[in-house]
RONUDO-486259 format. One line per 2 residues: number of its first residue (from 1); for each residue y, x negated, z of N, C-alpha, C. Coordinates in pm, 1 decimal, padded with zeros to 6 digits, always signed. Each point is the difference from the previous one (the first is absolute). Layout:
RONUDO-486259
NUM) Y,X,Z,Y,X,Z,Y,X,Z ~ ...
END
This chain:
RONUDO-486259
1) -00290.5,-04296.4,-00796.4,+00063.9,+00126.6,-00027.7,+00112.0,-00021.5,-00101.6 ~ +00011.3,+00091.9,-00092.0,+00104.2,-00005.6,-00101.5,+00123.4,+00070.6,+00053.2
3) +00114.4,-00061.3,-00018.6,+00127.1,+00061.2,+00040.7,+00098.7,-00021.8,-00113.5 ~ +00044.7,+00109.3,-00059.5,+00093.0,-00007.3,-00112.1,+00133.4,+00060.1,+00041.5
5) +00095.5,-00084.1,+00023.5,+00133.3,+00047.9,+00034.7,+00092.1,-00000.6,-00120.6 ~ -00023.6,-00093.8,-00089.1,+00087.3,-00014.2,-00115.7,-00086.2,+00014.5,-00125.6
7) +00035.8,+00090.6,-00086.3,-00080.7,+00028.5,-00117.8,+00030.0,-00098.1,-00112.7 ~ +00122.0,-00040.9,-00016.9,+00029.1,-00098.4,-00103.5,+00039.5,-00132.2,+00065.0
9) -00047.3,-00107.8,-00062.4,+00027.0,-00134.0,+00055.6,+00072.7,-00090.1,-00098.6 ~ +00000.8,+00039.0,-00125.6,+00060.2,-00077.7,-00109.2,-00080.8,-00124.9,-00035.7
11) -00108.6,-00025.2,+00072.0,-00078.0,-00121.9,-00029.6,-00072.7,+00010.4,-00133.2 ~ -00019.8,+00121.0,-00049.7,-00069.0,+00017.6,-00127.3,+00091.8,+00010.5,-00119.1
13) +00129.1,-00018.0,+00022.3,+00096.0,+00011.3,-00109.5,-00020.0,-00106.3,-00107.1 ~ -00070.1,-00107.8,+00035.0,-00025.4,-00106.6,-00097.3,-00129.9,+00022.5,-00077.8
15) -00063.0,+00117.9,+00018.2,-00122.5,+00031.2,-00074.0,-00126.8,-00048.6,+00068.3 ~ +00010.8,-00036.6,+00128.2,-00118.3,-00042.6,+00074.1,-00022.7,+00094.5,+00117.4
17) -00118.8,-00009.7,+00057.1,-00032.1,+00076.9,+00119.8,-00084.2,-00087.1,+00091.4 ~ +00002.2,+00032.8,+00127.0,-00072.6,-00080.1,+00098.5,-00141.7,+00049.2,+00021.0
19) -00089.8,-00095.1,+00022.5,-00137.7,+00031.0,+00036.5,-00013.2,-00009.2,+00151.7 ~ -00116.7,+00033.9,+00051.2,-00022.4,+00003.8,+00143.7,+00026.2,-00135.8,+00065.4
21) -00033.4,-00107.8,-00069.1,+00017.6,-00134.1,+00058.0,+00143.1,-00052.5,-00012.4 ~ +00090.5,+00079.8,-00055.4,+00138.2,-00041.9,-00015.1,+00031.8,-00063.0,-00134.9
23) -00103.6,-00033.6,-00077.1,+00026.5,-00055.5,-00133.0,+00057.1,+00108.7,-00089.9 ~ +00064.2,-00040.4,-00108.9,+00063.5,+00094.3,-00090.7,-00062.9,-00014.0,-00138.0
25) -00016.1,+00113.4,-00067.3,-00053.0,+00001.9,-00135.8,+00086.5,+00090.4,-00085.9 ~ -00012.0,-00016.5,-00130.1,+00073.1,+00084.0,-00093.9,-00048.2,+00144.0,+00011.7
27) +00091.3,+00091.9,-00016.5,-00036.6,+00141.4,+00001.7,-00085.9,+00037.6,-00120.6 ~ -00010.8,-00090.4,-00097.6,-00086.5,+00024.6,-00115.5,-00138.4,-00063.4,+00017.2
29) -00026.2,-00061.6,+00113.8,-00127.4,-00066.0,+00027.1,-00114.8,+00101.5,-00000.9 ~ -00117.5,-00042.3,-00047.2,-00116.2,+00088.7,-00006.8,-00037.8,+00053.9,+00137.6
31) +00015.9,-00080.9,+00103.3,-00031.6,+00044.6,+00136.4,+00090.7,+00118.1,+00038.0 ~ +00127.5,-00011.5,-00030.0,+00092.8,+00105.9,+00034.8,-00023.4,+00124.5,-00086.1
33) -00040.0,-00022.0,-00123.7,-00034.5,+00113.3,-00086.2,-00115.1,+00079.0,+00062.8 ~ -00101.6,-00069.7,+00050.2,-00114.1,+00067.3,+00063.2,+00044.9,+00077.5,+00124.2
35) +00087.2,-00060.0,+00080.4,+00050.8,+00069.1,+00118.8,+00072.4,+00128.1,-00040.9 ~ +00079.9,-00006.9,-00104.5,+00071.5,+00117.4,-00048.2,-00092.8,+00109.0,-00049.3
37) -00107.1,-00038.5,-00068.1,-00096.8,+00099.2,-00049.2,-00073.6,+00067.2,+00116.0 ~ -00032.9,-00078.1,+00102.9,-00064.2,+00057.3,+00118.7,+00095.3,+00098.9,+00066.9
39) +00127.0,-00036.5,+00007.7,+00100.6,+00089.6,+00057.7,+00010.3,+00128.5,-00080.9 ~ -00002.6,-00011.5,-00132.2,+00007.6,+00120.4,-00083.9,-00122.8,+00089.0,+00020.6
41) -00117.0,-00059.6,+00012.4,-00120.8,+00079.0,+00027.7,+00015.0,+00073.7,+00132.8 ~ +00054.4,-00068.7,+00098.4,+00021.0,+00061.3,+00130.7,+00096.7,+00118.4,-00011.3
43) +00105.2,-00015.2,-00077.9,+00095.6,+00109.8,-00020.9,-00066.8,+00119.5,-00066.6 ~ -00083.2,-00026.0,-00099.5,-00069.2,+00108.5,-00070.1,-00096.1,+00072.1,+00094.3
45) -00066.0,-00073.7,+00086.2,-00086.9,+00062.6,+00099.5,+00084.4,+00086.9,+00092.9 ~ +00118.5,-00047.8,+00036.4,+00089.7,+00078.3,+00085.0,+00036.7,+00133.6,-00061.5
47) +00023.6,+00001.7,-00130.7,+00030.5,+00126.1,-00068.7,-00120.9,+00093.2,+00007.2 ~ -00118.2,-00053.5,-00024.9,-00121.5,+00081.7,+00005.9,-00023.8,+00053.4,+00141.0
49) +00025.5,-00082.7,+00100.0,-00016.4,+00043.9,+00138.6,+00091.6,+00118.7,+00028.3 ~ +00123.5,-00006.7,-00046.7,+00093.0,+00110.3,+00024.8,-00049.8,+00129.4,-00064.7
51) -00071.2,-00009.8,-00110.8,-00057.1,+00118.8,-00064.7,-00116.2,+00058.1,+00081.0 ~ -00065.8,-00085.5,+00077.7,-00115.2,+00043.6,+00079.5,+00037.3,+00038.7,+00142.5
53) +00115.0,-00045.4,+00046.1,+00039.7,+00011.4,+00141.2,-00010.0,+00142.2,+00054.9 ~ +00035.8,+00099.5,-00078.4,+00002.3,+00137.3,+00050.8,-00136.0,+00070.1,-00009.1
55) -00099.8,-00066.1,-00055.9,-00132.4,+00059.5,-00015.4,-00085.6,-00033.4,+00122.3 ~ -00032.0,+00098.8,+00084.4,-00078.0,-00029.2,+00120.4,-00139.3,-00057.0,-00030.8
57) -00052.9,+00029.2,-00118.4,-00131.3,-00053.7,-00037.5,+00007.5,-00148.0,-00035.4 ~ +00120.8,-00052.1,-00018.3,+00017.4,-00138.9,-00043.8,+00040.8,-00093.9,+00113.6
59) -00009.6,+00045.5,+00123.8,+00045.4,-00081.6,+00113.3,-00069.0,-00135.9,+00003.6 ~ -00130.7,-00002.5,-00019.4,-00074.2,-00127.3,+00003.1,+00041.2,-00088.9,-00117.1
61) +00022.4,+00058.8,-00115.8,+00043.4,-00078.3,-00116.5,+00136.4,-00062.6,+00025.7 ~ +00090.6,+00077.8,+00055.7,+00133.6,-00050.9,+00029.4,-00008.9,-00114.6,+00100.1
63) -00082.0,+00016.2,+00102.7,-00017.7,-00106.4,+00099.7,-00051.9,-00127.7,-00067.1 ~ -00101.1,+00014.4,-00085.6,-00056.0,-00116.5,-00069.9,+00102.7,-00064.6,-00092.2
65) +00078.6,+00081.7,-00068.7,+00100.9,-00054.2,-00090.9,+00111.2,-00071.5,+00075.3 ~ +00037.6,+00050.5,+00116.5,+00100.2,-00069.5,+00081.6,-00055.0,-00135.6,+00046.6
67) -00128.5,-00004.7,+00030.3,-00063.0,-00128.1,+00035.6,+00008.9,-00096.0,-00118.0 ~ -00028.9,+00050.4,-00119.0,+00005.7,-00083.1,-00119.6,+00142.6,-00047.4,-00025.0
69) +00097.8,+00087.1,+00019.7,+00139.3,-00042.9,-00018.0,+00033.3,-00115.9,+00094.5 ~ -00046.6,+00007.0,+00120.9,+00021.7,-00109.2,+00094.4,-00071.6,-00126.8,-00047.5
71) -00124.1,+00018.2,-00047.6,-00076.2,-00114.8,-00053.0,+00072.1,-00063.4,-00119.1 ~ +00066.6,+00082.0,-00080.3,+00071.6,-00055.0,-00115.0,+00118.8,-00084.9,+00043.6
73) +00061.7,+00034.6,+00112.2,+00103.7,-00088.5,+00054.2,-00063.1,-00130.8,+00046.0 ~ -00119.0,+00009.6,+00063.9,-00073.8,-00121.6,+00037.0,-00029.3,-00083.8,-00124.2
75) -00040.9,+00066.7,-00108.1,-00031.3,-00069.9,-00123.9,+00122.4,-00071.9,-00054.3 ~ +00114.3,+00067.1,+00000.8,+00123.5,-00064.3,-00045.0,+00032.1,-00123.1,+00082.9
77) -00018.4,+00010.3,+00132.3,+00024.3,-00115.5,+00087.2,-00098.2,-00112.3,-00029.9 ~ -00124.2,+00035.7,-00027.7,-00101.9,-00099.7,-00034.9,+00041.3,-00074.3,-00126.8
79) +00037.7,+00073.5,-00102.3,+00039.2,-00061.5,-00127.2,+00123.2,-00088.8,+00018.6 ~ +00088.4,+00040.1,+00089.6,+00124.6,-00074.1,+00023.1,-00017.6,-00120.5,+00092.5
81) -00124.4,-00025.8,+00040.1,-00027.9,-00112.5,+00089.7,-00069.7,-00110.3,-00078.6 ~ +00071.8,-00107.0,-00034.3,-00062.1,-00110.0,-00073.9,-00107.1,-00069.9,+00084.1
83) -00088.1,-00068.2,-00068.3,-00103.3,-00077.5,+00068.4,-00136.9,+00031.6,-00054.7 ~ -00096.7,-00077.0,+00045.4,-00137.0,+00021.2,-00047.0,-00093.6,+00034.6,+00114.5
85) +00052.1,+00008.7,+00121.4,-00078.7,+00047.6,+00113.0,+00030.4,+00148.3,+00014.5 ~ -00102.6,+00079.6,-00013.6,+00021.3,+00144.0,+00001.7,-00046.0,+00064.4,+00129.8
87) -00012.9,-00082.4,+00104.1,-00033.8,+00051.9,+00131.9,+00124.6,+00063.5,+00061.3 ~ -00012.0,+00123.2,+00048.9,+00115.9,+00062.3,+00063.7,+00033.7,-00072.0,+00130.5
89) +00125.5,+00004.6,+00035.2,+00046.5,-00058.9,+00124.9,+00120.9,+00080.6,+00045.4 ~ +00049.0,-00026.8,+00120.3,+00119.1,+00072.9,+00044.1,+00119.9,-00019.9,-00093.8
91) +00001.8,-00109.2,-00072.9,+00113.0,-00028.3,-00089.3,-00031.0,+00029.5,-00146.7 ~ -00126.5,+00025.0,-00033.2,-00037.6,+00026.1,-00139.0,-00086.4,+00124.8,-00009.4
93) +00054.7,+00102.4,-00063.3,-00070.8,+00125.9,-00018.8,-00082.3,-00011.6,-00127.6 ~ -00128.9,+00020.1,+00011.2,-00090.2,-00009.7,-00115.0,-00087.8,+00124.4,-00008.1
95) -00035.0,+00038.3,-00121.1,-00099.4,+00104.9,-00019.7,-00134.6,-00058.7,+00042.0 ~ -00076.5,+00077.6,+00075.4,-00127.9,-00048.3,+00050.8,-00114.2,+00084.3,-00057.4
97) -00123.1,-00051.7,+00004.5,-00113.2,+00074.4,-00056.3,-00016.1,+00140.9,+00057.0 ~ +00035.0,+00021.6,+00125.7,-00014.6,+00133.0,+00059.6,+00086.5,+00104.5,-00071.3
99) +00114.9,-00041.3,-00052.1,+00085.5,+00094.3,-00072.2,-00063.7,+00038.9,-00133.4 ~ -00063.1,-00095.2,-00065.4,-00071.0,+00028.1,-00125.3,-00120.5,+00088.8,+00028.0
101) -00073.8,-00031.6,+00105.5,-00120.3,+00076.3,+00036.8,+00036.6,+00144.2,+00033.2 ~ +00112.1,+00020.9,+00069.2,+00042.2,+00136.5,+00031.7,+00021.3,+00080.1,-00128.5
103) +00064.5,-00060.9,-00099.4,+00019.2,+00069.2,-00127.7,-00133.8,+00033.2,-00064.8 ~ -00092.5,-00096.6,-00001.7,-00130.9,+00023.5,-00060.9,-00074.2,+00113.5,+00069.4
105) +00000.3,-00001.7,+00133.3,-00067.9,+00105.8,+00075.8,+00063.4,+00135.9,-00025.4 ~ +00131.7,+00003.4,-00009.1,+00071.3,+00125.4,-00024.7,-00031.7,+00052.5,-00140.0
107) -00006.7,-00088.9,-00097.4,-00037.3,+00039.1,-00136.5,-00140.7,+00059.3,+00000.2 ~ -00092.8,-00069.7,+00065.0,-00139.5,+00045.7,+00001.5,-00013.5,+00137.8,+00064.6
109) +00067.9,+00021.7,+00111.9,-00007.1,+00130.4,+00067.8,+00056.4,+00110.6,-00089.9 ~ +00113.5,-00025.0,-00061.9,+00062.5,+00101.5,-00085.0,-00085.2,+00028.1,-00123.6
111) -00056.8,-00104.6,-00056.9,-00077.8,+00015.1,-00123.3,-00128.5,+00078.5,+00022.0 ~ -00054.9,-00006.7,+00120.8,-00123.3,+00074.0,+00030.9,+00018.7,+00150.5,-00014.7
113) +00121.6,+00047.4,+00019.4,+00027.9,+00143.3,-00004.0,+00040.5,+00049.6,-00138.2 ~ +00007.8,-00090.0,-00096.7,+00046.3,+00037.6,-00133.4,-00116.7,+00005.6,-00098.5
115) +00009.7,+00089.9,-00098.0,-00105.0,+00001.3,-00103.0,+00011.0,-00124.5,-00088.4 ~ -00110.8,-00037.8,-00059.6,-00001.2,-00115.3,-00091.0,+00091.9,+00028.5,-00118.4
117) +00062.5,-00104.4,-00049.5,+00087.6,+00014.8,-00116.5,-00082.4,+00012.0,-00127.4 ~ +00044.2,+00087.5,-00089.7,-00064.8,+00015.2,-00130.0,+00093.2,-00041.4,-00113.1
119) +00123.8,-00034.1,+00035.3,+00099.2,-00043.4,-00096.6,+00108.6,-00074.8,+00075.8 ~ +00088.8,-00063.7,-00073.5,+00117.6,-00058.7,+00063.0,+00094.1,+00112.0,+00040.7
121) +00090.0,-00030.7,+00091.2,+00094.1,+00099.0,+00051.1,+00139.4,-00031.8,-00051.0 ~ +00070.1,+00103.7,-00043.1,+00139.6,-00015.4,-00039.0,+00087.4,+00018.3,+00123.7
123) +00108.9,-00073.6,+00010.3,+00087.5,+00016.0,+00116.0,+00055.6,+00142.2,+00007.2 ~ -00009.6,+00060.1,+00115.3,+00052.0,+00135.0,+00020.5,-00092.6,+00082.6,+00086.3
125) -00000.2,+00129.8,-00025.4,-00082.8,+00092.6,+00075.6,+00079.0,+00072.8,+00107.0 ~ +00091.9,-00070.2,+00063.9,+00089.7,+00058.6,+00100.1,+00115.6,-00099.0,+00018.6
127) +00107.4,+00048.0,+00056.2,+00116.1,-00088.5,+00021.3,-00037.3,-00118.7,+00089.6 ~ -00065.1,+00022.1,+00116.6,-00033.5,-00116.8,+00082.6,-00092.8,-00098.4,-00072.0
129) -00097.3,+00050.5,-00075.2,-00091.4,-00088.9,-00071.6,+00072.1,-00074.2,-00112.2 ~ +00092.6,+00067.8,-00067.6,+00075.7,-00067.4,-00105.9,+00080.9,-00116.3,+00058.3
131) +00062.5,+00022.6,+00115.2,+00073.6,-00109.1,+00066.4,-00095.3,-00111.1,+00044.0 ~ -00118.4,+00037.3,+00046.2,-00097.9,-00099.6,+00042.7,-00051.1,-00080.0,-00119.8
133) -00016.3,+00066.1,-00114.4,-00038.7,-00072.9,-00122.2,+00107.8,-00101.9,-00036.8 ~ +00126.3,+00037.7,+00016.2,+00108.8,-00094.2,-00027.2,-00008.4,-00119.6,+00095.5
135) -00025.6,+00027.7,+00127.0,-00015.8,-00108.3,+00098.5,-00118.2,-00089.6,-00036.7 ~ -00107.8,+00060.3,-00049.5,-00117.5,-00076.5,-00042.0,+00034.9,-00093.5,-00115.3
137) +00071.4,+00052.0,-00098.6,+00037.6,-00082.2,-00115.2,+00093.2,-00113.5,+00042.3 ~ +00091.8,+00028.3,+00090.0,+00092.0,-00103.6,+00047.6,-00075.4,-00104.7,+00081.6
139) -00099.6,+00044.4,+00077.9,-00077.7,-00098.2,+00077.5,-00081.0,-00089.4,-00092.6 ~ -00045.0,+00051.9,-00112.5,-00067.8,-00085.2,-00099.9,+00097.1,-00103.9,-00055.5
141) +00123.3,+00042.3,-00024.3,+00101.0,-00094.4,-00048.0,+00029.6,-00105.6,+00107.3 ~ +00003.2,+00042.7,+00125.6,+00019.5,-00095.4,+00109.5,-00114.8,-00099.8,+00004.4
143) -00119.5,+00047.9,-00024.2,-00115.9,-00090.2,-00002.7,+00015.7,-00103.7,-00111.9 ~ +00040.7,+00044.4,-00117.6,+00019.1,-00094.8,-00111.0,+00107.5,-00102.6,+00033.8
145) +00107.3,+00045.4,+00065.2,+00107.6,-00092.6,+00038.9,-00049.5,-00099.9,+00103.5 ~ -00084.0,+00044.4,+00092.1,-00053.4,-00089.9,+00102.1,-00095.6,-00101.4,-00062.2
147) -00081.5,+00044.6,-00094.2,-00089.0,-00093.0,-00071.3,+00083.7,-00101.8,-00077.3 ~ +00106.2,+00044.5,-00064.4,+00086.9,-00092.9,-00073.6,+00061.4,-00101.9,+00095.5
149) +00045.2,+00045.3,+00117.2,+00057.3,-00093.3,+00097.8,-00103.1,-00100.4,+00047.0 ~ -00126.0,+00043.1,+00010.4,-00105.8,-00089.4,+00048.5,-00030.5,-00112.5,-00097.6
151) +00051.8,+00009.0,-00122.3,-00019.4,-00107.1,-00096.7,+00087.0,-00121.0,+00031.6 ~ +00106.9,+00021.5,+00078.7,+00091.3,-00111.1,+00029.2,+00016.3,-00030.5,+00148.8
153) -00036.9,+00093.0,+00088.4,+00008.9,-00023.8,+00144.4,-00127.6,+00050.4,+00066.7 ~ -00027.2,-00051.2,+00118.1,-00117.3,+00045.7,+00074.7,+00025.1,+00140.2,+00053.4
155) -00093.0,+00090.0,-00028.4,+00007.6,+00138.3,+00046.8,-00125.7,+00028.4,+00081.5 ~ +00017.0,+00065.7,+00111.1,-00109.8,+00037.3,+00087.4,-00102.9,+00082.1,-00078.4
157) -00125.5,-00045.0,-00006.9,-00102.5,+00078.6,-00070.9,-00014.5,+00141.8,+00056.1 ~ +00020.0,+00017.1,+00130.4,-00007.2,+00134.3,+00058.4,+00111.2,+00089.7,-00052.8
159) +00114.5,-00059.0,-00030.4,+00110.7,+00076.9,-00057.0,-00038.4,+00051.7,-00138.7 ~ -00063.1,-00085.7,-00078.4,-00044.2,+00041.5,-00133.8,-00105.2,+00110.9,+00009.4
161) -00092.2,-00013.3,+00093.5,-00102.1,+00103.7,+00018.0,+00064.1,+00131.1,+00044.9 ~ +00095.7,-00009.0,+00092.9,+00062.9,+00121.3,+00052.6,+00069.2,+00078.2,-00111.0
163) +00079.3,-00066.6,-00080.2,+00074.5,+00071.9,-00103.6,-00094.2,+00056.6,-00106.9 ~ -00111.7,-00067.7,-00024.5,-00099.1,+00051.9,-00093.9,-00066.2,+00125.8,+00055.8
165) -00039.3,-00002.4,+00126.3,-00061.8,+00117.6,+00061.0,+00098.9,+00115.4,+00013.5 ~ +00127.3,-00032.0,+00018.1,+00099.1,+00106.4,+00017.5,+00002.6,+00093.1,-00120.3
167) +00001.2,-00054.9,-00119.1,+00004.9,+00088.2,-00117.4,-00128.2,+00082.9,-00010.3 ~ -00114.0,-00056.9,+00040.6,-00124.4,+00077.9,+00002.6,+00011.2,+00115.1,+00099.7
169) +00055.0,-00030.9,+00118.4,+00018.8,+00102.7,+00102.0,+00091.2,+00111.4,-00052.1 ~ +00110.5,-00037.2,-00062.3,+00094.1,+00100.4,-00047.7,-00062.1,+00087.5,-00108.5
171) -00086.1,-00057.5,-00082.8,-00070.3,+00079.0,-00101.3,-00088.9,+00104.6,+00067.1 ~ -00078.1,-00042.8,+00096.8,-00088.0,+00093.5,+00070.8,+00083.7,+00104.1,+00073.6
173) +00109.8,-00042.7,+00057.9,+00086.8,+00093.2,+00070.6,+00055.8,+00107.2,-00093.1 ~ +00032.7,-00036.4,-00123.6,+00044.5,+00100.0,-00098.4,-00106.4,+00107.9,-00016.5
175) -00124.0,-00043.0,-00006.7,-00110.1,+00095.3,-00016.2,-00015.4,+00087.2,+00124.5 ~ +00015.4,-00060.4,+00117.9,-00009.2,+00076.4,+00125.1,+00110.9,+00105.2,+00005.3
177) +00120.2,-00038.9,-00034.7,+00113.0,+00093.1,+00001.3,-00025.1,+00114.7,-00096.8 ~ -00044.1,-00031.4,-00120.1,-00021.3,+00104.7,-00100.1,-00120.0,+00088.3,+00031.3
179) -00095.2,-00050.9,+00076.4,-00117.9,+00080.4,+00034.9,+00039.7,+00124.3,+00078.5 ~ +00108.7,-00007.6,+00074.7,+00043.9,+00117.0,+00077.6,+00116.9,+00072.3,-00066.6
181) +00027.6,-00034.6,-00123.2,+00111.8,+00063.3,-00070.6,-00048.8,+00048.9,-00137.1 ~ +00060.5,-00051.1,-00106.5,-00029.7,+00049.3,-00135.1,-00115.6,-00071.4,-00068.2
183) -00056.4,-00099.0,+00064.1,-00106.5,-00078.1,-00061.9,+00058.0,-00109.9,-00088.0 ~ -00084.2,-00096.7,-00034.2,+00042.8,-00110.6,-00085.4,+00018.7,+00046.5,-00143.3
185) +00083.3,-00070.1,-00072.2,+00018.7,+00023.7,-00142.9,-00088.0,-00102.4,-00070.8 ~ -00099.9,+00048.1,-00070.0,-00097.8,-00089.9,-00062.3,+00043.5,-00039.3,-00140.6
187) -00027.2,-00123.8,-00033.3,+00024.7,-00051.6,-00134.5,-00105.9,+00057.0,-00093.1 ~ +00042.9,+00051.2,-00114.6,-00091.4,+00048.9,-00102.7,+00020.8,-00091.7,-00120.3
189) -00091.8,-00094.2,-00020.8,+00017.7,-00096.6,-00109.7,+00018.2,+00068.7,-00135.2 ~ +00104.1,-00040.7,-00071.4,+00024.7,+00053.0,-00134.0,+00037.3,+00146.4,-00005.0
191) +00046.4,+00057.5,+00109.1,+00026.3,+00144.9,+00006.4,+00105.8,+00046.0,-00098.5 ~ +00091.5,-00085.9,-00037.9,+00108.8,+00044.5,-00087.4,-00016.5,-00049.2,-00143.9
193) -00117.0,-00044.5,-00035.3,-00022.1,-00044.4,-00137.9,-00002.7,+00117.6,-00094.6
END
């Protein structure tokens, strides 16, 4: 159980931060950059959730997004845990295949109800979808940061799969949100030539 009584510790004043195992790394480390990007994606999802919260038709979406926000905290803990054994344990929180599979199944169910795409989609269509598009773009950036970190430290392959599927899920979710609102904004190639 996490218990936070003191918010500042001064231990990071030297430009380092602690990992789960107690080791310290620079705040500019690629691993920490990835953790920060995952946190930013989680924040962006939180903004989108608040836009959906009052919509009774979006109750299931909000529930799923809150699950994802929790999973993103798990992902941050996974990234912050050094080592090459990615088996979860009481002391090591790891992303597991079931979390990736849940995202895939959720994407497949949502996509079945949507018409086939005939063009790329521009971000927008409604306020909640615009916020979700922002979360999608940030999750892609988090994925790039995690891939960059994996070039120098061992990263759980399930973590890489999860963050990749997340942006796919958020894209489909944008379409689901817009299907009950103003519809997607379609890209028209060369429209302003």
